[in-house]
N, C-alpha and C positions, 0 to 999 in steps of 0.2 A: 517462599522467597523468590525474588526475581532471578531467573536463571542467568548464569554468567556466560554470555555468548562471546565475551571478549570483543565486543563490537568495535571499539575504538581502533583496534589494530587489525582485525581480521574479518570485519563484516563483509559478507558476500551475499548479494541477492542476484539471482540469475533465473530468468525464465518467467514464470507466472506468479503474479502477486494478486491474490484473491481479496476482493473487498466486498464485505457483506452488504446486502440491500436492506431497505426498510421493510420489516415484517414484524407482526405481533406474534406470529406462530413460532415459538422457540424450538419445538421439535423439528419442524421443517427446516429452520435455519441451521440447526446442528447437523441434520442429515445431509443437506446440500453442501455445507462447508466440509464435512467429512469426505464427500465424494470429490470435491475440488482438491483436497489435500491428497487423497489417494491417487488422483490423476496427475499429481506432480506439483501442485502449488507450493512454492518455497517459503511463502510468508502469507499471513492473513491479517487483514486490518478489519477491526470491528468499527463499522461506520453506521450510525443510526441517527436520524433526525426526529425520532419519537421523543415527545416532550417528557414523558413519565420517567423520572430518573431511576426509580426502583426497577422498572422493567429493563431499562438499559443496563443497570448493574447486574441484574440476573442474566440477561443475554450475554453480556460481555464475559461474565464469570464462567459461563458454560462454554463459550467459544475458547476462552483461555485454557480451560481444562482439556478440551479436545486437542488444542494445539500442543499442550504438554505431552499428551499421549503419543503424538507423532513427532515430537522434538522439532516443531515448526514455530518460529517466532510469532507472537501475537501482538499487534500494534493497535493502539486506541486512537481513533480519529478525534482530534481537537482537544480532548478532555484530559488535561494533565492530572487533575485530582482523581479521576476514575482510574487512570493508569497507576497512580501511586497507591490508591486504596486496594486495588486488586492485585498489585504487584505484577502487572503485565510487563511485556518486554520493551515497550517503548510507546512513542506517541508520534502522530503525524500532525504537523502544524500548518495552518493556512495563513493568509495575509493578516487576519485580524486576531491571531492568537499571540501567545506570549513570545518573548524574545528567546531565541534558541539557547543562548548562553545562560539565561536565567533558568530555563527548563532543565538544562544540563545540571545545574547546581541542585535542583530539586530532585531529579530522578537518579543522578549519579553517573559515573563514567561509563558504566556498562550498558546503559539504556540506549535503545535505537531511537534516533530522532530523525524524522523525515520532514522535508519542507516542500510545500507546493510553490512552484515558481512560475506557473502559468505560461506566458510566452516571453519571459524576461530572463535573459542570460545573466544580466547584472545581479538579479535577485539570487540566482543559483550560486554565483561567485561569492556573494555575501554570506549565504547560508553555509557554504563550504568553509569560509573563513571563520564563522562563528561556531563550527564544530558539528554541523549536521552529518549524519551517516549516509544519507542519500537525498537526492532531489528529484522532484517529479514535474514534468512538463505536460501541459494539456489544457484544454481538451484538444485531442488530435483530430477528432471527427465530431459531427453532431451527436449529442448524447441526451437521452431522456432524463438521466439523473440530474444534469445541470444544463437545461436547454439554452440558457443565455451565457454559457461559459465562454471565456476568451479562448480563441483558437490558436494553437501553436502549429508550426510547420515542420515538415521533415527536414528542411534545411537547418532549422534551429537545433534539432536533435543532433545533426551531424556536427554542427559548430560546437555545441556543448560538449560533445564527446571528445573533441580535441582540446578543450580548455578546462573541463571539469574532471577532477581526479577521484571523485567519489562516485558510487553507483548512480546511474541515471535511469529513471523510470518514466515511461510514457503512459498517459491515461486519457480516457475520454472517448467513448464511442468505438472502442477497438473490438473487432470481431474476427472470426477465423478468415473472413474474406478480405480484410484490409490490414491484418497484422503484419503480413510479410514485409510490406514496404517500410513499416515502422521499425521492425527488427533489423532490416538491412542497413539502417543508419548506424548500427553498432551499439545501440543502447543496451543496458544490462537486463531490463525487465519490462514487462507490460503489466499494468494494473487493470483488472477487468471486473466489472460488476454484472451488468445486465446480460450480456451475451454468454456469460458463464453460468450464472445462477438461474437463468430462464431457459437454458439449453435443454433439449429433450434428453440428452445423455451428458450430464455434467462431467463425469469422469473422462469420457471419451473426448469431450471438448477441451478439457484441461490438457489431456495428452496431446491433442492436435496442436494446441498453442505451444506446448513445450518442444515438440518435434521441430518447430520452425527455427529454434535456436541452434539446431545442430546441422 
């Protein structure tokens, strides 16, 4: 069963939001994600652009079970059907995905729904109005994951913090060397893929990111 996190009323995301990289090696993916959680990641998003759906279902199911062990919410990127089938804790939607209100009807009131807002404050306001639990802005910096991604500014994060009343996440090219300026804007969490999963010590890197919020 989908765990009841009472997200509509008490959803809190703070600190590090781990997002999985593309990899075919399930054992490595699980191991690295476990280290990220042990280092303090407060939420995990399963994100994969692998085309084989059976592989994605297997990987996401394994990540979900790991997250259950640590009582950490597991979010599915883009795929509402996968989220529903696996009974994950929620879904992250991009600009080409389904309407937030429609997804809410499908997944239920307790599901976590995040929305990519790129560099658009108006999109974040609309997502909040439609019932999103958090919004994400970025890319903040150049990123190998999405080399052509729209760039967001630190000023946008500061402005959003004063006008958006749900948690705000920054994403895109964030590393231990540039995260401080992003966190200083007052946003709630940073989402990290490469600089976390490719770190020599994933757990210590997660801990380093987390300490910046204190």
